[in-house]
N, CA, C and O atoms as a Maestro MAE file, in Angstrom:
{
 s_m_m2io_version
 :::
 2.0.0
}

f_m_ct {
 s_m_title
 :::
 protein
 m_atom[244] {
  # First column is atom index #
  i_m_mmod_type
  r_m_x_coord
  r_m_y_coord
  r_m_z_coord
  i_m_residue_number
  s_m_chain_name
  s_m_pdb_residue_name
  s_m_pdb_atom_name
  i_m_atomic_number
  :::
  1 25 163.684 140.922 7.114 1 A "UNK " " N  " 7
  2 3 164.316 139.650 7.626 1 A "UNK " " CA " 6
  3 2 162.952 138.966 8.767 1 A "UNK " " C  " 6
  4 15 162.551 139.676 9.690 1 A "UNK " " O  " 8
  5 25 162.465 137.795 8.577 2 A "UNK " " N  " 7
  6 3 161.329 137.150 9.549 2 A "UNK " " CA " 6
  7 2 161.871 137.374 10.979 2 A "UNK " " C  " 6
  8 15 163.027 137.348 11.402 2 A "UNK " " O  " 8
  9 25 160.867 137.567 11.506 3 A "UNK " " N  " 7
  10 3 161.005 137.535 13.204 3 A "UNK " " CA " 6
  11 2 160.856 136.288 13.819 3 A "UNK " " C  " 6
  12 15 159.678 136.012 14.045 3 A "UNK " " O  " 8
  13 25 161.698 135.422 14.172 4 A "UNK " " N  " 7
  14 3 161.713 134.370 15.199 4 A "UNK " " CA " 6
  15 2 161.446 134.044 16.630 4 A "UNK " " C  " 6
  16 15 161.240 132.989 17.230 4 A "UNK " " O  " 8
  17 25 161.526 135.428 17.016 5 A "UNK " " N  " 7
  18 3 161.127 135.109 18.818 5 A "UNK " " CA " 6
  19 2 159.577 135.577 18.654 5 A "UNK " " C  " 6
  20 15 159.139 136.421 17.872 5 A "UNK " " O  " 8
  21 25 158.869 134.797 19.606 6 A "UNK " " N  " 7
  22 3 157.621 134.622 19.968 6 A "UNK " " CA " 6
  23 2 157.735 135.711 21.296 6 A "UNK " " C  " 6
  24 15 158.681 135.857 22.070 6 A "UNK " " O  " 8
  25 25 156.620 136.307 21.268 7 A "UNK " " N  " 7
  26 3 156.618 137.142 22.798 7 A "UNK " " CA " 6
  27 2 155.031 136.543 23.393 7 A "UNK " " C  " 6
  28 15 154.374 135.738 22.733 7 A "UNK " " O  " 8
  29 25 154.743 136.883 24.233 8 A "UNK " " N  " 7
  30 3 153.425 136.640 25.219 8 A "UNK " " CA " 6
  31 2 152.681 137.403 24.135 8 A "UNK " " C  " 6
  32 15 151.914 136.735 23.441 8 A "UNK " " O  " 8
  33 25 152.791 138.671 23.892 9 A "UNK " " N  " 7
  34 3 151.527 139.258 23.147 9 A "UNK " " CA " 6
  35 2 151.526 138.631 21.773 9 A "UNK " " C  " 6
  36 15 150.440 138.864 21.243 9 A "UNK " " O  " 8
  37 25 152.264 137.977 21.046 10 A "UNK " " N  " 7
  38 3 152.103 137.220 19.937 10 A "UNK " " CA " 6
  39 2 151.044 135.948 20.175 10 A "UNK " " C  " 6
  40 15 149.967 135.775 19.604 10 A "UNK " " O  " 8
  41 25 151.619 135.186 21.102 11 A "UNK " " N  " 7
  42 3 150.780 133.891 21.572 11 A "UNK " " CA " 6
  43 2 149.487 134.486 21.988 11 A "UNK " " C  " 6
  44 15 148.481 133.874 21.631 11 A "UNK " " O  " 8
  45 25 149.330 135.599 22.698 12 A "UNK " " N  " 7
  46 3 147.689 136.006 23.455 12 A "UNK " " CA " 6
  47 2 147.146 136.499 21.856 12 A "UNK " " C  " 6
  48 15 146.049 136.107 21.459 12 A "UNK " " O  " 8
  49 25 147.803 137.169 21.207 13 A "UNK " " N  " 7
  50 3 146.735 137.638 19.828 13 A "UNK " " CA " 6
  51 2 146.405 136.178 18.941 13 A "UNK " " C  " 6
  52 15 145.353 136.171 18.302 13 A "UNK " " O  " 8
  53 25 147.196 135.069 18.898 14 A "UNK " " N  " 7
  54 3 146.764 133.839 18.262 14 A "UNK " " CA " 6
  55 2 145.744 133.626 19.084 14 A "UNK " " C  " 6
  56 15 144.656 133.787 18.532 14 A "UNK " " O  " 8
  57 25 145.689 133.249 20.466 15 A "UNK " " N  " 7
  58 3 144.733 132.567 21.172 15 A "UNK " " CA " 6
  59 2 143.553 133.450 21.079 15 A "UNK " " C  " 6
  60 15 142.497 132.834 21.229 15 A "UNK " " O  " 8
  61 25 143.441 134.633 20.887 16 A "UNK " " N  " 7
  62 3 142.367 135.745 20.960 16 A "UNK " " CA " 6
  63 2 141.334 135.447 19.584 16 A "UNK " " C  " 6
  64 15 140.121 135.635 19.489 16 A "UNK " " O  " 8
  65 25 142.244 134.948 18.644 17 A "UNK " " N  " 7
  66 3 141.758 135.056 17.116 17 A "UNK " " CA " 6
  67 2 140.754 133.812 16.621 17 A "UNK " " C  " 6
  68 15 141.235 132.730 16.284 17 A "UNK " " O  " 8
  69 25 139.613 134.014 16.611 18 A "UNK " " N  " 7
  70 3 138.727 132.677 16.425 18 A "UNK " " CA " 6
  71 2 139.019 131.763 15.201 18 A "UNK " " C  " 6
  72 15 138.692 130.588 15.032 18 A "UNK " " O  " 8
  73 25 139.779 132.678 14.319 19 A "UNK " " N  " 7
  74 3 140.093 131.961 13.109 19 A "UNK " " CA " 6
  75 2 140.759 130.963 12.929 19 A "UNK " " C  " 6
  76 15 140.855 130.366 11.857 19 A "UNK " " O  " 8
  77 25 141.438 130.597 14.244 20 A "UNK " " N  " 7
  78 3 142.646 129.559 14.322 20 A "UNK " " CA " 6
  79 2 141.582 128.227 14.593 20 A "UNK " " C  " 6
  80 15 141.997 127.168 14.123 20 A "UNK " " O  " 8
  81 25 140.337 128.175 15.259 21 A "UNK " " N  " 7
  82 3 139.373 127.187 15.547 21 A "UNK " " CA " 6
  83 2 138.601 126.807 14.559 21 A "UNK " " C  " 6
  84 15 138.083 125.693 14.497 21 A "UNK " " O  " 8
  85 25 138.438 127.932 13.508 22 A "UNK " " N  " 7
  86 3 137.401 127.843 12.679 22 A "UNK " " CA " 6
  87 2 138.066 127.843 11.214 22 A "UNK " " C  " 6
  88 15 137.404 127.977 10.184 22 A "UNK " " O  " 8
  89 25 139.401 127.682 11.254 23 A "UNK " " N  " 7
  90 3 140.258 127.066 9.916 23 A "UNK " " CA " 6
  91 2 140.005 125.818 9.474 23 A "UNK " " C  " 6
  92 15 139.506 125.050 10.297 23 A "UNK " " O  " 8
  93 25 140.259 125.346 8.189 24 A "UNK " " N  " 7
  94 3 139.984 124.162 7.848 24 A "UNK " " CA " 6
  95 2 141.405 123.743 7.423 24 A "UNK " " C  " 6
  96 15 141.909 124.464 6.562 24 A "UNK " " O  " 8
  97 25 142.074 122.803 7.828 25 A "UNK " " N  " 7
  98 3 141.606 121.957 9.147 25 A "UNK " " CA " 6
  99 2 142.020 123.136 9.980 25 A "UNK " " C  " 6
  100 15 142.700 124.091 9.604 25 A "UNK " " O  " 8
  101 25 141.305 122.840 11.644 26 A "UNK " " N  " 7
  102 3 141.626 123.708 12.471 26 A "UNK " " CA " 6
  103 2 142.897 123.842 13.088 26 A "UNK " " C  " 6
  104 15 143.459 122.747 13.044 26 A "UNK " " O  " 8
  105 25 143.677 124.802 13.708 27 A "UNK " " N  " 7
  106 3 145.009 125.037 14.247 27 A "UNK " " CA " 6
  107 2 144.393 124.421 15.579 27 A "UNK " " C  " 6
  108 15 144.863 123.309 15.819 27 A "UNK " " O  " 8
  109 25 143.582 124.811 16.380 28 A "UNK " " N  " 7
  110 3 143.097 124.290 17.732 28 A "UNK " " CA " 6
  111 2 141.987 124.028 17.592 28 A "UNK " " C  " 6
  112 15 141.346 124.489 16.648 28 A "UNK " " O  " 8
  113 25 141.393 123.115 18.609 29 A "UNK " " N  " 7
  114 3 140.097 122.857 18.418 29 A "UNK " " CA " 6
  115 2 139.130 123.970 19.318 29 A "UNK " " C  " 6
  116 15 139.594 124.601 20.267 29 A "UNK " " O  " 8
  117 25 137.791 124.088 18.876 30 A "UNK " " N  " 7
  118 3 136.762 124.991 19.582 30 A "UNK " " CA " 6
  119 2 136.882 124.974 21.142 30 A "UNK " " C  " 6
  120 15 136.833 126.014 21.799 30 A "UNK " " O  " 8
  121 25 137.038 123.770 21.685 31 A "UNK " " N  " 7
  122 3 137.294 123.538 23.206 31 A "UNK " " CA " 6
  123 2 138.139 124.311 23.764 31 A "UNK " " C  " 6
  124 15 137.983 125.042 24.742 31 A "UNK " " O  " 8
  125 25 139.407 124.070 22.868 32 A "UNK " " N  " 7
  126 3 140.733 124.773 23.381 32 A "UNK " " CA " 6
  127 2 140.517 126.057 23.385 32 A "UNK " " C  " 6
  128 15 140.628 126.793 24.366 32 A "UNK " " O  " 8
  129 25 140.085 126.481 21.886 33 A "UNK " " N  " 7
  130 3 139.795 127.990 22.212 33 A "UNK " " CA " 6
  131 2 139.184 128.744 23.521 33 A "UNK " " C  " 6
  132 15 139.665 129.618 24.242 33 A "UNK " " O  " 8
  133 25 137.968 128.081 23.545 34 A "UNK " " N  " 7
  134 3 136.960 128.466 24.651 34 A "UNK " " CA " 6
  135 2 137.869 128.504 26.137 34 A "UNK " " C  " 6
  136 15 137.922 129.381 26.999 34 A "UNK " " O  " 8
  137 25 138.567 127.137 26.041 35 A "UNK " " N  " 7
  138 3 139.396 127.235 27.608 35 A "UNK " " CA " 6
  139 2 140.426 128.205 27.482 35 A "UNK " " C  " 6
  140 15 140.736 128.919 28.435 35 A "UNK " " O  " 8
  141 25 140.989 128.282 26.353 36 A "UNK " " N  " 7
  142 3 142.201 129.433 26.511 36 A "UNK " " CA " 6
  143 2 141.736 131.026 26.824 36 A "UNK " " C  " 6
  144 15 142.237 131.872 27.565 36 A "UNK " " O  " 8
  145 25 140.543 131.063 25.924 37 A "UNK " " N  " 7
  146 3 140.016 132.418 26.338 37 A "UNK " " CA " 6
  147 2 139.316 132.737 27.509 37 A "UNK " " C  " 6
  148 15 139.461 133.835 28.047 37 A "UNK " " O  " 8
  149 25 138.519 131.816 27.981 38 A "UNK " " N  " 7
  150 3 138.020 132.042 29.263 38 A "UNK " " CA " 6
  151 2 139.256 132.445 30.500 38 A "UNK " " C  " 6
  152 15 139.104 133.300 31.373 38 A "UNK " " O  " 8
  153 25 140.423 131.628 30.309 39 A "UNK " " N  " 7
  154 3 141.517 131.955 30.942 39 A "UNK " " CA " 6
  155 2 141.949 133.531 31.031 39 A "UNK " " C  " 6
  156 15 142.172 134.247 32.007 39 A "UNK " " O  " 8
  157 25 141.980 133.814 29.463 40 A "UNK " " N  " 7
  158 3 142.538 135.136 29.200 40 A "UNK " " CA " 6
  159 2 141.754 136.170 29.720 40 A "UNK " " C  " 6
  160 15 142.210 137.235 30.137 40 A "UNK " " O  " 8
  161 25 140.217 135.761 29.686 41 A "UNK " " N  " 7
  162 3 139.227 136.805 30.465 41 A "UNK " " CA " 6
  163 2 139.398 136.889 32.176 41 A "UNK " " C  " 6
  164 15 139.214 137.941 32.789 41 A "UNK " " O  " 8
  165 25 139.726 135.789 32.737 42 A "UNK " " N  " 7
  166 3 140.182 135.964 34.078 42 A "UNK " " CA " 6
  167 2 141.168 136.418 34.379 42 A "UNK " " C  " 6
  168 15 141.164 136.794 35.551 42 A "UNK " " O  " 8
  169 25 142.541 136.660 33.585 43 A "UNK " " N  " 7
  170 3 143.866 136.896 33.836 43 A "UNK " " CA " 6
  171 2 143.668 138.465 33.312 43 A "UNK " " C  " 6
  172 15 144.030 139.370 34.064 43 A "UNK " " O  " 8
  173 25 143.136 138.751 32.120 44 A "UNK " " N  " 7
  174 3 143.175 140.332 31.799 44 A "UNK " " CA " 6
  175 2 141.818 141.305 32.358 44 A "UNK " " C  " 6
  176 15 141.753 142.533 32.417 44 A "UNK " " O  " 8
  177 25 140.863 140.357 32.707 45 A "UNK " " N  " 7
  178 3 139.543 141.214 33.114 45 A "UNK " " CA " 6
  179 2 138.902 141.261 31.882 45 A "UNK " " C  " 6
  180 15 139.521 140.990 30.854 45 A "UNK " " O  " 8
  181 25 137.497 141.639 31.872 46 A "UNK " " N  " 7
  182 3 136.649 141.396 30.746 46 A "UNK " " CA " 6
  183 2 136.595 142.357 29.764 46 A "UNK " " C  " 6
  184 15 136.418 142.121 28.569 46 A "UNK " " O  " 8
  185 25 136.803 143.852 30.453 47 A "UNK " " N  " 7
  186 3 137.101 144.997 29.379 47 A "UNK " " CA " 6
  187 2 138.333 144.728 28.587 47 A "UNK " " C  " 6
  188 15 138.251 144.509 27.379 47 A "UNK " " O  " 8
  189 25 139.420 144.734 29.188 48 A "UNK " " N  " 7
  190 3 140.565 144.494 28.194 48 A "UNK " " CA " 6
  191 2 140.632 143.396 27.553 48 A "UNK " " C  " 6
  192 15 141.315 143.401 26.529 48 A "UNK " " O  " 8
  193 25 140.052 142.332 27.900 49 A "UNK " " N  " 7
  194 3 140.154 141.027 26.909 49 A "UNK " " CA " 6
  195 2 139.051 141.520 25.918 49 A "UNK " " C  " 6
  196 15 139.483 141.323 24.782 49 A "UNK " " O  " 8
  197 25 137.950 142.015 25.881 50 A "UNK " " N  " 7
  198 3 137.125 142.409 24.961 50 A "UNK " " CA " 6
  199 2 137.648 143.558 23.869 50 A "UNK " " C  " 6
  200 15 137.384 143.564 22.667 50 A "UNK " " O  " 8
  201 25 138.327 144.371 24.477 51 A "UNK " " N  " 7
  202 3 138.933 145.507 23.593 51 A "UNK " " CA " 6
  203 2 139.986 144.325 22.786 51 A "UNK " " C  " 6
  204 15 139.820 144.247 21.569 51 A "UNK " " O  " 8
  205 25 140.911 143.533 23.329 52 A "UNK " " N  " 7
  206 3 141.955 143.076 22.531 52 A "UNK " " CA " 6
  207 2 141.161 142.130 21.390 52 A "UNK " " C  " 6
  208 15 141.357 142.266 20.183 52 A "UNK " " O  " 8
  209 25 140.389 141.316 21.870 53 A "UNK " " N  " 7
  210 3 139.359 140.584 21.014 53 A "UNK " " CA " 6
  211 2 138.968 141.410 19.717 53 A "UNK " " C  " 6
  212 15 139.310 141.127 18.569 53 A "UNK " " O  " 8
  213 25 138.115 142.584 20.154 54 A "UNK " " N  " 7
  214 3 137.684 143.374 18.904 54 A "UNK " " CA " 6
  215 2 138.615 144.083 18.064 54 A "UNK " " C  " 6
  216 15 138.311 144.433 16.923 54 A "UNK " " O  " 8
  217 25 139.854 144.331 18.638 55 A "UNK " " N  " 7
  218 3 141.167 144.648 17.629 55 A "UNK " " CA " 6
  219 2 141.549 143.562 16.921 55 A "UNK " " C  " 6
  220 15 141.938 143.746 15.768 55 A "UNK " " O  " 8
  221 25 141.512 142.209 17.473 56 A "UNK " " N  " 7
  222 3 142.017 141.194 16.643 56 A "UNK " " CA " 6
  223 2 141.279 140.888 15.193 56 A "UNK " " C  " 6
  224 15 141.769 140.719 14.077 56 A "UNK " " O  " 8
  225 25 139.622 140.884 15.746 57 A "UNK " " N  " 7
  226 3 138.682 140.732 14.947 57 A "UNK " " CA " 6
  227 2 138.744 141.906 13.767 57 A "UNK " " C  " 6
  228 15 138.383 141.532 12.652 57 A "UNK " " O  " 8
  229 25 139.077 142.997 13.878 58 A "UNK " " N  " 7
  230 3 139.497 144.157 12.953 58 A "UNK " " CA " 6
  231 2 140.457 144.105 12.138 58 A "UNK " " C  " 6
  232 15 140.479 144.788 11.114 58 A "UNK " " O  " 8
  233 25 141.700 143.008 12.593 59 A "UNK " " N  " 7
  234 3 142.571 142.789 11.647 59 A "UNK " " CA " 6
  235 2 142.172 142.125 10.106 59 A "UNK " " C  " 6
  236 15 141.197 141.382 9.993 59 A "UNK " " O  " 8
  237 25 143.028 142.476 8.961 60 A "UNK " " N  " 7
  238 3 142.644 141.572 7.836 60 A "UNK " " CA " 6
  239 2 143.005 140.155 7.876 60 A "UNK " " C  " 6
  240 15 143.952 139.706 8.521 60 A "UNK " " O  " 8
  241 25 142.200 139.477 7.151 61 A "UNK " " N  " 7
  242 3 142.622 137.943 7.458 61 A "UNK " " CA " 6
  243 2 143.787 137.424 6.400 61 A "UNK " " C  " 6
  244 15 144.231 136.279 6.483 61 A "UNK " " O  " 8
  :::
 }
 m_bond[243] {
  # First column is bond index #
  i_m_from
  i_m_to
  i_m_order
  :::
  1 1 2 1
  2 2 3 1
  3 3 4 2
  4 3 5 1
  5 5 6 1
  6 6 7 1
  7 7 8 2
  8 7 9 1
  9 9 10 1
  10 10 11 1
  11 11 12 2
  12 11 13 1
  13 13 14 1
  14 14 15 1
  15 15 16 2
  16 15 17 1
  17 17 18 1
  18 18 19 1
  19 19 20 2
  20 19 21 1
  21 21 22 1
  22 22 23 1
  23 23 24 2
  24 23 25 1
  25 25 26 1
  26 26 27 1
  27 27 28 2
  28 27 29 1
  29 29 30 1
  30 30 31 1
  31 31 32 2
  32 31 33 1
  33 33 34 1
  34 34 35 1
  35 35 36 2
  36 35 37 1
  37 37 38 1
  38 38 39 1
  39 39 40 2
  40 39 41 1
  41 41 42 1
  42 42 43 1
  43 43 44 2
  44 43 45 1
  45 45 46 1
  46 46 47 1
  47 47 48 2
  48 47 49 1
  49 49 50 1
  50 50 51 1
  51 51 52 2
  52 51 53 1
  53 53 54 1
  54 54 55 1
  55 55 56 2
  56 55 57 1
  57 57 58 1
  58 58 59 1
  59 59 60 2
  60 59 61 1
  61 61 62 1
  62 62 63 1
  63 63 64 2
  64 63 65 1
  65 65 66 1
  66 66 67 1
  67 67 68 2
  68 67 69 1
  69 69 70 1
  70 70 71 1
  71 71 72 2
  72 71 73 1
  73 73 74 1
  74 74 75 1
  75 75 76 2
  76 75 77 1
  77 77 78 1
  78 78 79 1
  79 79 80 2
  80 79 81 1
  81 81 82 1
  82 82 83 1
  83 83 84 2
  84 83 85 1
  85 85 86 1
  86 86 87 1
  87 87 88 2
  88 87 89 1
  89 89 90 1
  90 90 91 1
  91 91 92 2
  92 91 93 1
  93 93 94 1
  94 94 95 1
  95 95 96 2
  96 95 97 1
  97 97 98 1
  98 98 99 1
  99 99 100 2
  100 99 101 1
  101 101 102 1
  102 102 103 1
  103 103 104 2
  104 103 105 1
  105 105 106 1
  106 106 107 1
  107 107 108 2
  108 107 109 1
  109 109 110 1
  110 110 111 1
  111 111 112 2
  112 111 113 1
  113 113 114 1
  114 114 115 1
  115 115 116 2
  116 115 117 1
  117 117 118 1
  118 118 119 1
  119 119 120 2
  120 119 121 1
  121 121 122 1
  122 122 123 1
  123 123 124 2
  124 123 125 1
  125 125 126 1
  126 126 127 1
  127 127 128 2
  128 127 129 1
  129 129 130 1
  130 130 131 1
  131 131 132 2
  132 131 133 1
  133 133 134 1
  134 134 135 1
  135 135 136 2
  136 135 137 1
  137 137 138 1
  138 138 139 1
  139 139 140 2
  140 139 141 1
  141 141 142 1
  142 142 143 1
  143 143 144 2
  144 143 145 1
  145 145 146 1
  146 146 147 1
  147 147 148 2
  148 147 149 1
  149 149 150 1
  150 150 151 1
  151 151 152 2
  152 151 153 1
  153 153 154 1
  154 154 155 1
  155 155 156 2
  156 155 157 1
  157 157 158 1
  158 158 159 1
  159 159 160 2
  160 159 161 1
  161 161 162 1
  162 162 163 1
  163 163 164 2
  164 163 165 1
  165 165 166 1
  166 166 167 1
  167 167 168 2
  168 167 169 1
  169 169 170 1
  170 170 171 1
  171 171 172 2
  172 171 173 1
  173 173 174 1
  174 174 175 1
  175 175 176 2
  176 175 177 1
  177 177 178 1
  178 178 179 1
  179 179 180 2
  180 179 181 1
  181 181 182 1
  182 182 183 1
  183 183 184 2
  184 183 185 1
  185 185 186 1
  186 186 187 1
  187 187 188 2
  188 187 189 1
  189 189 190 1
  190 190 191 1
  191 191 192 2
  192 191 193 1
  193 193 194 1
  194 194 195 1
  195 195 196 2
  196 195 197 1
  197 197 198 1
  198 198 199 1
  199 199 200 2
  200 199 201 1
  201 201 202 1
  202 202 203 1
  203 203 204 2
  204 203 205 1
  205 205 206 1
  206 206 207 1
  207 207 208 2
  208 207 209 1
  209 209 210 1
  210 210 211 1
  211 211 212 2
  212 211 213 1
  213 213 214 1
  214 214 215 1
  215 215 216 2
  216 215 217 1
  217 217 218 1
  218 218 219 1
  219 219 220 2
  220 219 221 1
  221 221 222 1
  222 222 223 1
  223 223 224 2
  224 223 225 1
  225 225 226 1
  226 226 227 1
  227 227 228 2
  228 227 229 1
  229 229 230 1
  230 230 231 1
  231 231 232 2
  232 231 233 1
  233 233 234 1
  234 234 235 1
  235 235 236 2
  236 235 237 1
  237 237 238 1
  238 238 239 1
  239 239 240 2
  240 239 241 1
  241 241 242 1
  242 242 243 1
  243 243 244 2
  :::
 }
}
C-alpha cells in the first residue's frame, strides 16, 4: 500500500536532491533549490547537511 503521509524528512530529502532542479522539465528552479539548500545548511549545520547531501546523491536514480 502506498505511503500518503509526507514527513519532514521526505521533504528535506527532496530539497537536498539536485535532480529535481536538473530534470526536464525541472520540478523546482535552480534558484529555488539553492535558496532551500542554503536554508538547510543554516538549520542543520554544514557537516550534517553535507552528510545528508552525500547520502542523497548515493541513492539510485
